[in-house]
C-alpha positions in Angstrom: -158.4 24.7 60.3 -160.0 25.9 57.2 -158.8 29.2 55.9 -161.9 31.0 54.8 -160.1 34.1 53.6 -161.8 36.5 56.0 -161.2 40.4 56.1 -161.8 42.3 59.2 -163.4 45.7 58.6 -165.0 48.0 61.0 -168.3 49.2 60.1 -167.7 52.7 60.0 -165.0 52.4 57.4 -167.0 50.5 54.8 -168.7 53.5 53.1 -165.6 55.5 52.9 -163.7 52.5 51.4 -165.9 52.3 48.5 -167.3 55.8 47.7 -164.9 56.5 45.6 -165.3 53.6 43.2 -165.6 54.3 39.8 -168.6 52.7 38.1 -168.5 54.2 34.6 -167.0 50.9 33.2 -168.4 48.0 35.4 -166.5 45.0 35.3 -168.2 41.7 33.3 -170.1 39.4 35.2 -171.8 36.0 34.0 -175.5 35.8 34.2 -176.6 32.2 34.8 -178.9 30.2 32.9 -181.8 28.7 34.9 -180.5 25.8 36.9 -180.6 24.2 40.4 -177.8 26.1 41.8 -179.4 29.4 40.4 -182.5 28.5 42.3 -180.7 27.8 45.3 -179.0 31.1 45.3 -182.3 32.8 44.7 -183.7 31.2 47.9 -180.7 32.6 49.9 -181.3 35.8 48.1 -184.9 35.9 49.5 -183.7 35.1 52.8 -180.7 37.0 53.6 -179.7 39.3 51.0 -179.6 43.0 50.8 -179.0 45.3 47.8 -177.2 48.9 47.9 -176.9 51.2 45.0 -174.0 53.2 46.8 -171.7 51.5 46.8 -173.3 48.9 44.4 -173.2 45.7 46.5 -175.1 42.6 47.1 -174.6 41.6 50.8 -175.3 38.2 52.6 -175.1 38.7 56.3 -174.6 35.5 58.3 -173.5 34.6 62.0 -169.6 34.7 62.2 -169.5 32.1 65.1 -171.9 29.6 63.6 -172.3 30.3 60.1 -168.5 30.8 58.6 -168.6 27.2 56.5 -172.0 28.4 55.1 -170.3 31.8 54.2 -167.6 29.9 52.4 -170.3 27.8 50.6 -172.1 30.8 49.3 -168.8 32.5 48.2 -168.0 29.4 46.1 -171.5 29.2 44.7 -171.5 32.7 43.6 -168.2 32.3 41.8 -169.5 29.3 39.9 -172.9 31.2 38.8 -171.6 34.6 38.2 -167.8 34.1 37.7 -167.2 36.8 40.2 -165.1 36.5 43.4 -167.0 37.5 46.4 -165.5 39.0 49.5 -165.9 37.7 53.0 -165.8 40.3 55.7 -166.0 39.9 59.4 -167.9 43.1 61.0 -165.7 44.2 63.8 -167.2 44.3 67.3 -170.3 42.0 66.1 -171.0 38.3 65.5 -171.7 39.2 61.6 -170.0 38.0 58.7 -171.0 39.3 55.2 -170.5 37.9 51.9 -170.4 40.7 49.6 -170.4 41.0 45.6 -169.2 44.5 44.3 -170.6 44.5 40.6 -172.4 47.3 39.4 -174.1 45.0 36.5 -174.9 42.2 38.9 -176.9 44.9 41.3 -178.5 46.0 38.4 -179.7 42.6 37.1 -181.3 41.6 40.5 -183.0 45.1 40.8 -184.2 44.8 37.3 -185.3 40.9 37.1 -185.8 39.7 40.7 -188.7 40.9 42.6 -189.2 39.6 46.1 -192.7 41.1 46.3 -194.0 38.7 43.5 -192.5 35.6 45.3 -190.6 32.6 43.5 -190.3 33.3 39.8 -192.6 31.2 37.8 -189.8 28.8 36.4 -188.9 27.8 39.9 -192.7 27.1 40.9 -193.0 24.8 37.9 -190.1 22.7 38.1 -189.7 20.4 41.4 -186.1 20.4 41.1 -185.7 24.0 41.2 -188.4 24.5 43.9 -186.5 21.9 45.9 -183.3 24.0 45.6 -184.8 27.3 46.2 -186.6 26.0 49.3 -183.2 24.8 50.6 -181.7 28.2 50.0 -184.4 29.9 52.0 -184.4 27.3 54.8 -180.7 27.7 55.2 -180.6 31.1 55.5 -183.8 31.8 57.6 -185.0 28.4 59.4 -185.1 28.1 63.1 -184.8 24.3 64.5 -185.8 23.9 68.1 -187.0 21.5 70.9 -190.7 21.3 71.5 -190.4 20.2 75.1 -187.4 20.3 77.5 -186.0 16.7 77.8 -187.7 15.4 74.5 -186.2 14.8 71.3 -189.1 16.0 69.3 -188.3 19.2 67.3 -189.7 21.6 65.1 -188.6 23.7 62.0 -189.8 27.4 62.0 -189.4 29.9 59.0 -190.4 33.4 59.8 -190.8 35.6 56.7 -192.4 39.1 56.8 -193.1 39.2 53.0 -196.5 37.5 52.4 -196.0 36.4 48.9 -192.5 34.6 50.0 -194.6 33.1 52.9 -197.3 31.8 50.9 -194.8 30.3 48.5 -192.9 28.5 51.1 -196.1 27.1 52.5 -197.2 25.8 49.0 -194.0 24.4 48.1 -193.7 22.3 51.2 -197.3 21.2 50.4 -196.5 20.4 46.9 -193.9 17.8 48.3 -196.5 15.9 50.4 -195.4 17.8 53.8 -198.2 19.4 56.1 -196.7 22.7 57.4 -198.9 25.1 59.4 -199.1 28.6 58.3 -199.8 31.5 60.7 -200.2 34.6 58.3 -200.6 37.1 61.2 -197.5 35.8 62.8 -195.6 35.7 59.7 -194.4 31.9 60.0 -194.6 28.6 58.5 -193.9 25.7 60.7 -193.1 22.1 60.2 -194.4 20.4 63.4 -194.6 16.8 62.5 -191.5 14.8 63.8 -191.6 12.3 60.8 -191.8 15.1 58.3 -188.7 17.2 60.1 -187.0 14.0 59.6 -187.9 13.5 56.2 -187.1 17.0 55.1 -183.4 16.5 56.6 -183.3 13.3 54.6 -184.7 14.4 51.2 -184.2 18.0 51.0 -181.6 18.8 53.5 -179.2 21.6 54.4 -175.9 23.2 53.1 -175.6 25.1 56.4 -173.9 23.1 58.8 -175.3 25.0 61.6 -178.6 23.3 60.9 -177.3 20.0 60.6 -175.6 20.1 63.8 -178.6 21.4 65.5 -180.7 18.8 64.2 -178.4 16.1 65.0 -177.9 17.3 68.6 -181.8 17.7 69.2 -182.5 14.5 67.9 -179.6 12.8 70.0 -177.9 11.3 66.7 -174.3 10.9 67.4 -172.9 11.1 63.8 -170.4 13.4 62.0 -172.1 12.6 58.7 -175.2 14.3 57.6 -177.1 13.7 54.5 -176.9 17.0 52.7 -178.3 17.1 49.1 
């Protein structure tokens, strides 16, 4: 069994534990250059992150029962990008696991430089590699994969986003890679419905979240422990 280094903490103790923290001398963090991994983290950030000023923390919330391995992946990604150690916390009495970064400088960096309401940063949209990574991060954190008809192996990918700029950017990104997504602006979602394109997404862009890999393989009736992850 993998040791995920998870701490259990009751939700009502979280605020008390960190209210006393002194942020007048914040610890140093490393701010990454533009790269594939930073683009992927921004995709995760757009999909699952929340930011708090008191205490200064960036939180990524995932399912404990289905996404523990992905939480560990994100923790390692944060370590490589920002040279900080993220915490993994299981929220008692829930199926939630949080990946948390307690760094006031990092919170200030994201609040100052990353704006969700304007969609993907320009440097990501102009570079196909960065766009692929950012799209994967968003899909890993937010996509739903489901069967179209009972007893059939045809499946769809659906991404629900309530931010209209991000919704449009995901739609345009998929189009730019030759996919034919459907966008439902009034319902805040983008769907990849053609089976051959769902299969192609799995092969060419892939997932780092094993929850989606297992779901895809199961619904497609593929008996394999090995999945193509980019």
